[in-house]
Every structure is written in C-alpha cells, then in structure tokens.
GUDO-774462 format. One record per residue (C-alpha): residue number from 1; residue in three letters; z, x, y. Coordinates in pm, 1 decimal. Each point is the difference from the previous one (the first is absolute). Example, Ala and Ser with C-alpha at 12.3 -4.5 7.8 and 13.67 -1.06 7.14 Angstrom:
2
<r 1, "ALA", <780.0, 1230.0, -450.0>> <r 2, "SER", <-66.0, 137.0, 344.0>> 
//
This chain:
331
<r 1, "MET", <9444.5, 12541.7, 14005.3>> <r 2, "LEU", <51.3, 361.2, -152.2>> <r 3, "ALA", <348.4, 70.3, -130.2>> <r 4, "ILE", <168.4, 322.5, 111.5>> <r 5, "LYS", <53.1, 233.0, -287.9>> <r 6, "GLY", <357.8, 104.4, -53.1>> <r 7, "MET", <104.5, 370.9, -56.8>> <r 8, "SER", <148.6, 73.2, -360.4>> <r 9, "ALA", <360.9, -2.9, -18.0>> <r 10, "ALA", <41.6, 230.3, -284.7>> <r 11, "VAL", <192.9, 324.3, 98.3>> <r 12, "ALA", <-4.0, 325.8, -186.7>> <r 13, "ALA", <298.1, 72.6, -192.4>> <r 14, "ARG", <-32.8, 395.4, 69.5>> <r 15, "GLY", <124.8, 103.8, 335.6>> <r 16, "CYS", <-203.3, 233.1, 251.7>> <r 17, "ARG", <40.3, 361.7, -4.5>> <r 18, "PRO", <199.1, 157.9, 275.7>> <r 19, "ALA", <-147.3, -20.4, 340.4>> <r 20, "ARG", <-63.0, 367.8, 46.8>> <r 21, "ALA", <-179.6, 3.6, -328.0>> <r 22, "ARG", <-213.2, -292.1, 70.8>> <r 23, "ARG", <-122.2, 145.1, 341.6>> <r 24, "MET", <-84.2, 319.7, -146.0>> <r 25, "ALA", <-199.5, -166.6, -276.9>> <r 26, "VAL", <-180.4, -221.7, 242.0>> <r 27, "ARG", <-90.6, 284.0, 228.1>> <r 28, "ALA", <-143.0, 212.1, -290.7>> <r 29, "ALA", <-180.4, -309.1, -118.0>> <r 30, "ALA", <-153.8, -79.2, 332.0>> <r 31, "LYS", <-128.6, 335.0, 83.2>> <r 32, "PRO", <-389.9, 7.3, -46.4>> <r 33, "SER", <-122.5, 253.2, -249.0>> <r 34, "GLY", <-351.4, 185.2, -44.7>> <r 35, "ASP", <-291.1, -95.2, 211.4>> <r 36, "ALA", <155.6, -302.8, 124.7>> <r 37, "GLY", <312.0, 182.6, 115.7>> <r 38, "ARG", <-200.7, 263.0, 186.4>> <r 39, "ALA", <-233.8, -270.5, 177.6>> <r 40, "SER", <297.7, -206.9, 113.1>> <r 41, "HIS", <206.3, 286.3, 115.9>> <r 42, "VAL", <-274.9, 85.8, 289.5>> <r 43, "ALA", <78.1, -210.5, 296.9>> <r 44, "HIS", <-295.5, -199.7, 156.2>> <r 45, "ILE", <-61.1, 129.3, 328.8>> <r 46, "LYS", <-42.5, -257.6, 283.9>> <r 47, "PRO", <-234.8, 49.4, 295.8>> <r 48, "GLY", <191.7, 199.3, 253.2>> <r 49, "GLU", <237.8, 141.8, -260.5>> <r 50, "THR", <69.6, 352.3, -101.1>> <r 51, "SER", <50.4, 88.6, -367.1>> <r 52, "GLU", <356.7, 82.2, 86.9>> <r 53, "GLN", <56.4, -338.6, 182.1>> <r 54, "ALA", <-164.0, -188.8, -299.1>> <r 55, "GLU", <236.8, 189.9, -247.7>> <r 56, "GLU", <282.1, -103.7, 230.7>> <r 57, "ARG", <-100.6, -358.5, 1.3>> <r 58, "ARG", <-63.8, 3.7, -349.5>> <r 59, "GLU", <379.8, 112.4, -90.1>> <r 60, "GLN", <126.5, -262.6, 255.6>> <r 61, "GLU", <-188.5, -257.9, -174.3>> <r 62, "SER", <124.5, 112.2, -327.7>> <r 63, "MET", <373.5, -17.5, 151.1>> <r 64, "ARG", <-92.7, -362.6, 101.3>> <r 65, "VAL", <-110.5, -91.8, -338.0>> <r 66, "GLN", <320.5, 141.1, -166.1>> <r 67, "GLU", <181.0, -195.3, 211.9>> <r 68, "ARG", <-170.6, -319.5, -31.0>> <r 69, "VAL", <-68.5, 7.4, -385.6>> <r 70, "LYS", <279.0, -23.2, -248.8>> <r 71, "TYR", <-80.8, 119.9, -348.7>> <r 72, "ILE", <127.4, -220.1, -285.5>> <r 73, "THR", <92.9, 140.0, -347.4>> <r 74, "CYS", <171.7, -267.1, -178.6>> <r 75, "ARG", <121.9, -365.1, 8.1>> <r 76, "GLU", <304.8, 80.3, 205.9>> <r 77, "ASP", <-190.2, 165.7, 267.7>> <r 78, "TYR", <-244.6, -283.5, 12.5>> <r 79, "ASP", <259.6, -304.6, 22.3>> <r 80, "ARG", <193.0, 202.4, 249.9>> <r 81, "GLU", <-287.9, 51.2, 241.9>> <r 82, "ILE", <-144.7, -371.4, -43.2>> <r 83, "ALA", <352.9, -135.5, 82.2>> <r 84, "ALA", <26.0, 239.8, 302.4>> <r 85, "ALA", <-346.6, -119.8, 124.7>> <r 86, "GLY", <129.6, -349.4, 45.3>> <r 87, "SER", <-288.4, -219.1, 151.4>> <r 88, "LYS", <-205.9, 281.2, 93.5>> <r 89, "LEU", <-338.6, 50.9, -197.2>> <r 90, "VAL", <-4.7, 268.2, -258.0>> <r 91, "LEU", <-278.3, 186.2, -102.1>> <r 92, "LEU", <27.1, 166.7, -335.4>> <r 93, "GLU", <-278.6, 254.4, -115.9>> <r 94, "VAL", <-7.4, 99.1, -361.9>> <r 95, "THR", <-172.5, 332.1, -27.2>> <r 96, "SER", <-35.0, 307.7, -220.2>> <r 97, "ASP", <-111.6, 367.1, 35.4>> <r 98, "ASN", <-229.4, -38.3, -335.4>> <r 99, "VAL", <-106.8, -349.8, -25.6>> <r 100, "CYS", <-239.2, -214.5, 258.4>> <r 101, "GLN", <-151.9, -289.7, -188.8>> <r 102, "THR", <-262.8, -242.6, 166.5>> <r 103, "GLY", <182.2, -324.4, -90.2>> <r 104, "LEU", <-300.2, -114.4, -188.1>> <r 105, "LYS", <63.7, -132.8, -357.2>> <r 106, "GLU", <-182.0, 284.0, -136.9>> <r 107, "GLU", <22.0, 346.2, 169.4>> <r 108, "VAL", <-321.6, 204.2, 83.0>> <r 109, "GLU", <-97.4, 160.3, -341.2>> <r 110, "SER", <-159.3, 295.4, 186.6>> <r 111, "ASN", <340.9, 116.9, 135.3>> <r 112, "TRP", <37.1, 261.5, -289.1>> <r 113, "ARG", <-294.4, 191.6, 160.5>> <r 114, "ARG", <139.1, 13.3, 340.1>> <r 115, "LYS", <252.8, 264.2, 164.9>> <r 116, "GLN", <362.7, -147.2, 1.6>> <r 117, "SER", <-8.8, 67.1, 380.0>> <r 118, "ASP", <-316.7, -242.4, 57.3>> <r 119, "ILE", <175.7, -253.9, -222.8>> <r 120, "MET", <315.4, -1.1, 192.0>> <r 121, "GLN", <-156.9, 15.5, 348.7>> <r 122, "PRO", <-18.7, -378.4, 58.0>> <r 123, "CYS", <371.9, -4.2, -58.4>> <r 124, "VAL", <68.5, 293.6, 250.6>> <r 125, "ASN", <-192.6, -195.6, 268.2>> <r 126, "LEU", <194.6, -303.1, -84.3>> <r 127, "LYS", <326.1, 218.1, 35.3>> <r 128, "HIS", <-117.1, 99.3, 330.8>> <r 129, "SER", <-51.9, -357.5, 118.3>> <r 130, "PHE", <340.8, -99.9, -132.5>> <r 131, "GLN", <156.4, 298.2, 186.1>> <r 132, "ARG", <-154.7, -92.2, 298.5>> <r 133, "VAL", <105.7, -363.3, 11.2>> <r 134, "ALA", <350.1, 111.9, -81.9>> <r 135, "ARG", <13.7, 243.6, 295.1>> <r 136, "GLU", <-132.0, -272.3, 246.3>> <r 137, "CYS", <174.1, -310.9, -122.4>> <r 138, "ASP", <358.0, -2.6, 106.7>> <r 139, "ASP", <113.5, -355.3, -110.9>> <r 140, "ALA", <-86.7, 21.5, -372.5>> <r 141, "VAL", <147.6, 189.5, -297.9>> <r 142, "PHE", <-206.0, 232.9, -210.7>> <r 143, "LEU", <73.9, 114.9, -338.8>> <r 144, "GLU", <-179.3, 226.7, -268.3>> <r 145, "ILE", <35.3, 34.1, -367.6>> <r 146, "ILE", <-163.8, 272.4, -177.0>> <r 147, "GLY", <-60.6, -210.3, -309.2>> <r 148, "ASP", <-49.1, 248.2, -276.7>> <r 149, "MET", <270.0, 248.9, 126.8>> <r 150, "GLY", <256.9, -82.3, -279.5>> <r 151, "PRO", <139.0, -261.7, -226.8>> <r 152, "GLU", <185.4, -155.1, 276.3>> <r 153, "THR", <-289.5, -69.0, 219.3>> <r 154, "LYS", <-209.4, -109.8, -289.8>> <r 155, "ALA", <257.2, -257.4, -77.6>> <r 156, "LEU", <9.8, -125.6, 343.9>> <r 157, "CYS", <-367.0, -30.4, 16.6>> <r 158, "LYS", <8.8, -193.6, -316.3>> <r 159, "ASP", <275.2, -234.2, 121.8>> <r 160, "LEU", <-227.7, -67.1, 349.9>> <r 161, "GLY", <-310.6, -68.6, -218.7>> <r 162, "VAL", <-169.6, 305.3, 130.7>> <r 163, "ASP", <-249.9, 129.3, -258.6>> <r 164, "THR", <-267.5, 141.8, 251.1>> <r 165, "ILE", <31.6, 313.5, 189.4>> <r 166, "PRO", <-19.2, -15.7, 310.0>> <r 167, "SER", <145.4, -335.8, 88.3>> <r 168, "LEU", <121.8, -151.7, 342.1>> <r 169, "LEU", <256.6, -269.1, -22.3>> <r 170, "PHE", <91.9, -200.4, 304.7>> <r 171, "ILE", <344.4, -133.4, -30.8>> <r 172, "ARG", <228.7, -217.0, 237.9>> <r 173, "GLU", <374.9, -90.2, -93.5>> <r 174, "GLY", <-47.4, 115.7, -366.7>> <r 175, "ARG", <-312.5, -211.5, -41.6>> <r 176, "GLU", <-325.4, 137.1, -71.0>> <r 177, "LEU", <-251.7, -143.1, 237.6>> <r 178, "TRP", <-322.4, 182.5, -99.3>> <r 179, "ARG", <-112.8, 319.1, -200.4>> <r 180, "HIS", <-305.2, 218.3, -8.2>> <r 181, "ALA", <-63.7, 185.3, -328.5>> <r 182, "GLY", <-243.9, 316.0, -7.9>> <r 183, "HIS", <-144.2, 202.3, 255.4>> <r 184, "LEU", <-322.0, -207.9, 61.2>> <r 185, "ASN", <30.6, -179.7, 347.7>> <r 186, "ALA", <370.0, 89.7, -4.2>> <r 187, "ALA", <-4.7, 154.9, 364.3>> <r 188, "GLU", <-158.0, -305.6, 132.8>> <r 189, "ASP", <251.1, -239.5, -176.5>> <r 190, "LEU", <264.9, 262.5, 139.0>> <r 191, "GLY", <-82.8, -97.4, 333.3>> <r 192, "GLU", <-107.1, -378.3, -42.7>> <r 193, "GLY", <366.2, -41.5, -156.1>> <r 194, "MET", <163.2, 181.2, 278.2>> <r 195, "LEU", <-174.7, -233.3, 253.2>> <r 196, "PHE", <43.1, -317.4, -216.9>> <r 197, "TYR", <369.9, 54.9, -86.5>> <r 198, "ASN", <132.3, 229.1, 286.5>> <r 199, "ASP", <-202.7, -100.3, 307.5>> <r 200, "THR", <-116.9, 353.8, 16.5>> <r 201, "LEU", <-337.5, 115.8, 163.8>> <r 202, "ALA", <-113.4, 340.1, 36.8>> <r 203, "GLY", <219.6, 191.5, 265.3>> <r 204, "ASN", <287.0, -218.5, -84.8>> <r 205, "GLU", <-137.5, -279.3, 204.9>> <r 206, "LYS", <121.1, -357.9, -111.4>> <r 207, "ALA", <-257.9, -253.5, -124.3>> <r 208, "THR", <230.6, -292.1, 154.6>> <r 209, "SER", <-98.9, 140.3, 337.1>> <r 210, "PHE", <-341.9, -194.3, -85.5>> <r 211, "VAL", <97.5, -250.4, -273.0>> <r 212, "LYS", <300.0, -213.2, 38.6>> <r 213, "ASP", <223.9, -26.2, -326.0>> <r 214, "LEU", <113.5, -347.9, -67.2>> <r 215, "HIS", <272.6, -103.3, -227.3>> <r 216, "SER", <1.3, -354.8, -5.3>> <r 217, "GLY", <-171.5, -341.9, 96.5>> <r 218, "ALA", <193.3, 17.2, 311.3>> <r 219, "ASP", <-109.5, 316.4, 73.8>> <r 220, "LEU", <-370.2, -85.5, -51.2>> <r 221, "GLN", <41.6, -311.2, 235.2>> <r 222, "ALA", <170.0, 201.9, 267.6>> <r 223, "PHE", <-280.9, 281.7, -28.7>> <r 224, "LEU", <-261.0, -255.7, 37.6>> <r 225, "ALA", <159.4, -180.1, 299.5>> <r 226, "SER", <23.7, 338.3, 175.6>> <r 227, "ARG", <-379.7, 82.8, -14.5>> <r 228, "PRO", <-193.3, -63.9, 317.0>> <r 229, "LYS", <-203.7, -343.6, 37.3>> <r 230, "GLY", <-327.4, 23.5, -184.2>> <r 231, "GLU", <83.9, 327.9, -188.5>> <r 232, "VAL", <-115.5, 30.8, -367.0>> <r 233, "THR", <283.9, 114.6, -206.8>> <r 234, "CYS", <-18.1, 148.5, -371.7>> <r 235, "VAL", <284.3, -35.5, -237.5>> <r 236, "ASN", <-6.5, 214.9, -291.2>> <r 237, "VAL", <173.0, -147.8, -299.3>> <r 238, "THR", <125.7, 243.7, -254.9>> <r 239, "VAL", <227.1, 71.5, -280.9>> <r 240, "SER", <194.4, 319.0, -46.5>> <r 241, "THR", <-142.4, 110.4, -369.8>> <r 242, "SER", <-376.0, -89.2, 71.6>> <r 243, "ALA", <-221.0, 306.6, 1.5>> <r 244, "PRO", <-273.8, -204.5, 179.2>> <r 245, "CYS", <247.7, -78.3, 274.9>> <r 246, "ILE", <84.7, 360.2, 20.4>> <r 247, "HIS", <-343.0, 152.2, -1.2>> <r 248, "VAL", <-143.0, -278.0, 278.4>> <r 249, "TYR", <284.6, 64.8, 249.1>> <r 250, "PRO", <-147.9, 337.6, 148.3>> <r 251, "ALA", <-285.3, -223.0, 89.0>> <r 252, "VAL", <229.0, -273.8, 156.9>> <r 253, "VAL", <172.3, 273.4, 221.2>> <r 254, "SER", <-331.4, 151.2, 103.3>> <r 255, "LEU", <-125.1, -329.5, 117.3>> <r 256, "ALA", <307.8, -97.6, 184.9>> <r 257, "LYS", <-38.8, 336.0, 181.7>> <r 258, "HIS", <-355.0, -66.5, 96.9>> <r 259, "PHE", <36.7, -362.5, 73.5>> <r 260, "GLN", <305.3, 34.3, 243.1>> <r 261, "GLY", <-18.1, -278.2, 261.8>> <r 262, "TYR", <-274.7, -166.0, -188.9>> <r 263, "CYS", <165.9, -100.9, -331.4>> <r 264, "GLY", <380.2, -12.6, -113.9>> <r 265, "PHE", <106.7, 132.4, -337.8>> <r 266, "ALA", <314.9, -60.6, -193.9>> <r 267, "ARG", <109.8, 60.8, -372.6>> <r 268, "LEU", <190.6, -243.5, -205.2>> <r 269, "ASP", <152.1, 137.6, -322.7>> <r 270, "ILE", <92.8, -292.8, -234.7>> <r 271, "ASP", <235.2, 192.8, -213.1>> <r 272, "LEU", <204.5, 82.8, 309.6>> <r 273, "ALA", <22.9, -344.7, 150.1>> <r 274, "ALA", <304.5, -200.3, -86.9>> <r 275, "ASP", <-221.8, -309.4, 36.3>> <r 276, "GLY", <-303.8, 147.9, -203.5>> <r 277, "SER", <-49.6, -294.1, -239.1>> <r 278, "GLU", <16.2, -239.9, 288.6>> <r 279, "ILE", <-281.0, 204.7, 188.1>> <r 280, "LEU", <-212.6, 17.8, -310.2>> <r 281, "ASN", <27.5, -388.0, -25.7>> <r 282, "LYS", <-34.0, -68.1, 366.9>> <r 283, "TYR", <-333.5, 205.6, 50.3>> <r 284, "ASN", <-127.0, -62.1, -354.2>> <r 285, "ILE", <13.3, 391.8, -88.8>> <r 286, "LEU", <-149.0, 42.2, -336.1>> <r 287, "ASP", <-151.3, 386.3, 14.5>> <r 288, "VAL", <109.6, 311.9, 196.2>> <r 289, "PRO", <-110.6, 187.1, 206.0>> <r 290, "LEU", <-53.9, -305.5, 202.6>> <r 291, "PHE", <-126.4, -10.1, 379.4>> <r 292, "MET", <89.2, -304.5, 195.4>> <r 293, "PHE", <-166.0, -37.0, 345.2>> <r 294, "PHE", <140.4, -198.0, 276.0>> <r 295, "ARG", <-54.4, -99.1, 348.5>> <r 296, "ASP", <255.3, -169.8, 210.8>> <r 297, "GLY", <223.6, -40.1, -304.4>> <r 298, "VAL", <-278.8, -181.0, -193.1>> <r 299, "GLN", <-150.7, 166.4, -309.8>> <r 300, "ILE", <-379.3, 18.9, 25.3>> <r 301, "HIS", <-108.5, 215.0, -264.4>> <r 302, "ARG", <148.2, 179.1, -313.2>> <r 303, "PHE", <-143.1, 275.5, -222.3>> <r 304, "SER", <136.5, 134.1, -352.5>> <r 305, "GLY", <-96.4, 317.6, -125.0>> <r 306, "GLY", <68.0, 389.4, 4.2>> <r 307, "SER", <-318.3, 120.7, 132.6>> <r 308, "ARG", <9.4, 197.5, 323.7>> <r 309, "SER", <-346.1, -67.1, 78.2>> <r 310, "ASP", <23.5, -365.3, -58.1>> <r 311, "LEU", <298.8, -23.0, 222.5>> <r 312, "LEU", <-160.1, 182.7, 291.6>> <r 313, "GLY", <-282.9, -232.2, -55.0>> <r 314, "GLN", <247.6, -321.3, 25.1>> <r 315, "VAL", <172.8, 150.6, 311.7>> <r 316, "LEU", <-334.8, 74.4, 159.4>> <r 317, "LYS", <-112.9, -367.3, -59.1>> <r 318, "ILE", <300.8, -169.9, 143.0>> <r 319, "ALA", <137.5, 239.0, 262.3>> <r 320, "PRO", <-172.0, 122.1, 314.5>> <r 321, "VAL", <-146.4, 363.4, -8.5>> <r 322, "PRO", <176.2, 256.2, 229.0>> <r 323, "PRO", <-221.3, 223.6, 194.5>> <r 324, "PRO", <-69.9, 347.9, -81.0>> <r 325, "PRO", <290.9, 257.3, 73.1>> <r 326, "GLY", <-69.5, 92.8, 383.4>> <r 327, "ALA", <-206.8, -296.3, 76.4>> <r 328, "VAL", <62.8, -222.1, 325.3>> <r 329, "GLN", <34.3, -358.4, -63.2>> <r 330, "ALA", <-198.2, -219.6, 216.6>> <r 331, "ARG", <217.1, -245.0, 208.6>> 
//
C-alpha cells in the first residue's frame, strides 16, 4: 500500500513582510502583462449577454476569486492557512507570470523561438480552471504561491519540494496527498483530484450521490446488505495516493450515474479505513484500483486495473444494461 508523503517541517527563519506590502506585491505580480494581459481582460460573452453584462459578470467572478483564493508569500502564511483549514481539502497552486513548464524531464527546446505569450498560454488556461473551481467549490481551501516572486516564496517552494511551475498540490491536515507538476494535463488532473478528494463534480454536484463512500469493513457489509435482492454491486477499492485510482474514478462516477437501478457502486479507501489491514487480508487485495462485484452479499467477480474502457467492459459483462434515455421498459 502506498504511504502518504508528509509535508516538510522546516520553517524559514525570516518572517513575512507586512501584510499590506504582501498584498500589494501579490496584486502587482498577479496582474497579466503584454498580449496575455490584454486577451484575459476581455470578458467572454455568453449567449444572451450584452458586453456590459459580460463585463459585470467578469468583475463579480474576479471578486469571488479574491474571496476564495488566499495568496501565500512565506512559510508563516502557509503554516497558518494549513492549520486553519483543519480537515478540509487544500488545493495549492504554485504559479508564475514568467515561467510555464511542461513537467517533462526535458523542456521543449523550440521554446526559445516562440513568443512569451504563447509559452505562457497553457498556464493562463490552467489559471482559469483553478479560479473556476475556487469560485464554485465552497468546502475546500484554495491557496496560491507565485513561486518566483521573491526569496521567501522561492524558499517555501524548495521546502515543499516544488521544482516545476506550475504545480498543483492536494493537501489535507498538513499531509500532501498528491501533486501534479507541469502544465501538461494539469486541468484534467485538477478536476480529477477535486472529484477524488473532495467529492466535487461540475456544478458543485456531489459524487457521493451516486457512489457511496465506505470507511470500514462494517460499512462494506452494511452496504452490501442494503442492496436490492439480485442487484449487482461494484465496490471500488482505492488508496489515497495512487494516481491510477484518481484517474479512473471519474469513470466510476459516470458508470454509477448511468447504471442507477441496475448496478450499485461504492468506494472503499483503504488508507481511510481503521481496519484497512484486515480488509486487505480478508479480501486478498494485492493491487489497486480494484473492483469487486457482489450479488446478494457474495463476491462473484473482481477486476484490477486503471483502464476506464476495461472497467466499462467488465461492468457490461456483469450488470444488466440500462435502456437508452427516454426508452420505455417492457413490462
């Protein structure tokens, strides 16, 4: 089972700058410049909106982001916000106005021939995704570090082990659960991480409306006992720090929504179960993500793997296929 990586305990000796100075510095650093700045200032007009309404909406969205995203400029800021978050999920974005790396071991050599605005565009897009999630998700904490703003932020990034910009860190109770480094696939991992760790679907809908979260072996037995007679039930066994578990979970939720009334779905995170070791032994769990299929409390099939298409194939093989939307079932 994967171990959860702990956050570094080192604390920078220097104190933060005065709060007013920090806010002014962050505001100046966060302001886009050049072509990217001009492009981002123009509000996207939605169908039925006037340009004035679009601009008003953009201003309201910007104010919401200012309320939801807290800028971190030193270790003291970071420790305070992590402590204040308690058990809430913390999403930390490390960003820059001048650096946008892919996350690959070797950055693209042709970058020197490209305009700076083109190089930065993927990070501008990621910033928009981060801000949208921050606006819509009320039950998580959002922090941002401009990693190259000054000596204090550089020291904090080094302390957190961040050497790629942008980076996204998912943290709970001071422990780093998972991170994504670089802009490649960052927006997708942002959404998948929020779904896996914070139960958040688009529009702030909750995944647990479709996939029951289980926290112990007793929860598992109670869930199986609660299912209708003859119904196939799929239990997704995961661990908190496994990228394959995170990446396949959107497919689990999608299948759960589609198969309502035909196949029940639940998720059991071994890392969060007090009797996790007993569950591993009882069900002979060697790999995750694992999908165990039950009928009337008896395990009838299991599948281990992180392929979404393979998971779909396994569910279709075991569970009855729901009728198309709008179809009338034969009696």
